[in-house]
N, C-alpha and C positions, 0 to 999 in steps of 0.2 A: 297509555302506557301498552307498548308493543308486544302482545301476548308470546311471540315466540321467544325473543329476546328475556320477557322477565319469566320464561318455564325454562331458559336454559339456563340463566343466573343460580334461580332456585335448588335446580338440581343438582348444581355444580355444590353450593354451597352444603347441600342435603348431604351429598359424596365424601366431600371434603369433611365433615363431622363426624360421621359413620367412620372412615378411615381412621380417622383420627383416635377417634374411642376405641377402634380395634387394635389400633397402635401399642395405642397405654395401657392396654389391657392385657397384651402380649409380653410388653414390655415389665409390667407388674410380674408376670408369672414367671420370666426367669432371673428375677433380683434388680432389674433395669433402677428400682427406687429403694432399693436393700433390701436385707434379707427378712425383714419383719410383714412385706407385702407378699413375699413369693410364696407360702403355704397358703396364706390366710385367703380364706372366700371373698368372692369379689364385693359382695354388700357385708361385712362384717357386723357383727352386733354393735358396736357405737354408730356407726350410721342406723341401726334400728332403737339405739334408745334415745338418739337426738330427737327422732321423727317420734316418738312418745311424749319425749319430754314437753317438744314445742308442739304438741300437734293441736293446744288453741288458735294460732295463727296460724300456724304452717297451711293445712286442709284448706283453710278461706283462700289464703295466696296461692297454694295451687290450683284450685279451682277458679280462680279467675284468671289463671297464666295459662288454664286450658281454655278460657273461651276467648281469650287473646289470640291462642293459637287455629280455634275453628274460627273465628270471624276472619281471619287472614287468611286459611286455608279456602274461603269461601267467597272471599274477594278476586282470589287467586283465580279458582275456577269459573266466576262471573265475567273475570278479564280473559280468560280461554275462551270460553260460550260466546260472550257478546263483542268483542274486540273488533274493531275494522283501523284500517289502516288507509282505507280507499280516501281518495279526496274529496272535499266536496262540490257543489257547484262552482265554476272558474270565472273569474271577473276578467272579460277581456278589454286592453287598456283602463285600468280603476285612475280616476281622477283625472277622464278626458273630460274637455268642456262640452264636447256634444253631446256625454248623457252617460248613462251606466249601461253594458251590455253582459248578460251573465251568461253561460253557457255550460247545458247541465252534461255532466261525466258521462252521462251513458249516449248522450247522444255522440260524443266525439266516440266513444269507443265503439259502438253499434260501427260507425260510418270506417272508419281501421277494419274492424273484423270482414264488413261486407268487402271491402276493396281488396283486402287479402285471399279471402276468400274468391274470390272473381279469377284470381291468377292459375291458372293452368299447372296443377303440381301439387297442389295445395286442398288439403282433404279438409279442412278445418281451422278453426282461428279462434284466438281470446285475445280481449284487450281489457284491462282497466289501466285507470289512474290512481297511485298512492302519493300518500304525502300531502302538504299542505295545500292549500287551493293557491296558492299566491307562487308556489316553490314546488309543482306537482312532479313524479316523477311515470312516466308513460311503459306500463309493462305488456310485453304483448307475446302471446306464445302461438306459435304455427306448426300443425303435424301435416307433413311433408312426404307423399307418396313416394312408395320406394323408387319409382321410374324418373322420380321429378332431377331437375337440373339442379341442385342445391345450392352453389355457387351464386347459378343466375337469380335465383330465388331471392337469395339473402339480400343481395343486389337490389332485385325491383324492390322488395316491400320497404329497404332502406332508403334509396332514393325516392318512391314513391308515395308510397303510404304515411311512412314516419314523417317526410316532409311535407303533405298535403297536412297530417296533424300537428306538424309546428308551426304550418302556414294558419290551420283555422286559428289559433290560439295567442296568434301572435308572440309566440316564444319560439326565435331560430335555434336556440339552444336549449330547448327542452330536454332535459336528462330522457334516456329512454333504456330499455333493456330486452333485447329479443332471445327469447328461447326457440328453439325448431327442434321437433322432435320428428322422426323417421314413423308412418303407419302401415300396414301393410292392406291396410283398407282401401280399396281405389273411390276418387269422386265420383258422385251420381252427377253433377252438375256438367252442362256442356260448358265447353268456354271459347 
């Protein structure tokens, strides 16, 4: 379960539910549902009488429903805290008669970061592989110095570092995402 997507969906559903409840209460107050509800309190005595008459089974059902909501909220919280969409180790040429070769994602991302950080005008870089090992996506973020030639650095990263990563895993169509930011810090490396 992808935590960000789940978070957005749950918050959207909660917002829609609360908006619908507010609109229904507002509509009842102006008489949209008839004049009987226009001046009645939001929770009238018939509701209280029903709860009192059905208390033998209603409260245990409410407790079970509350426990289910608590468990779902706990599951959501755990998904937010511990979920990751990072890729596991990559299989290079799976099913090859020559044998099985795996590449640790950390080795690939460290190599990409080191190469990008060696370019003049790059202050720092980060890389990570997302998705399934058989269909990963490389996400690279580089912080460029203000005085850097952005177009030249972007082209250099795309044609060198990302091409080297694609070659290393034997996937020339490896999807990549390159995010470039500008920083006021100057690199302490000598290029």
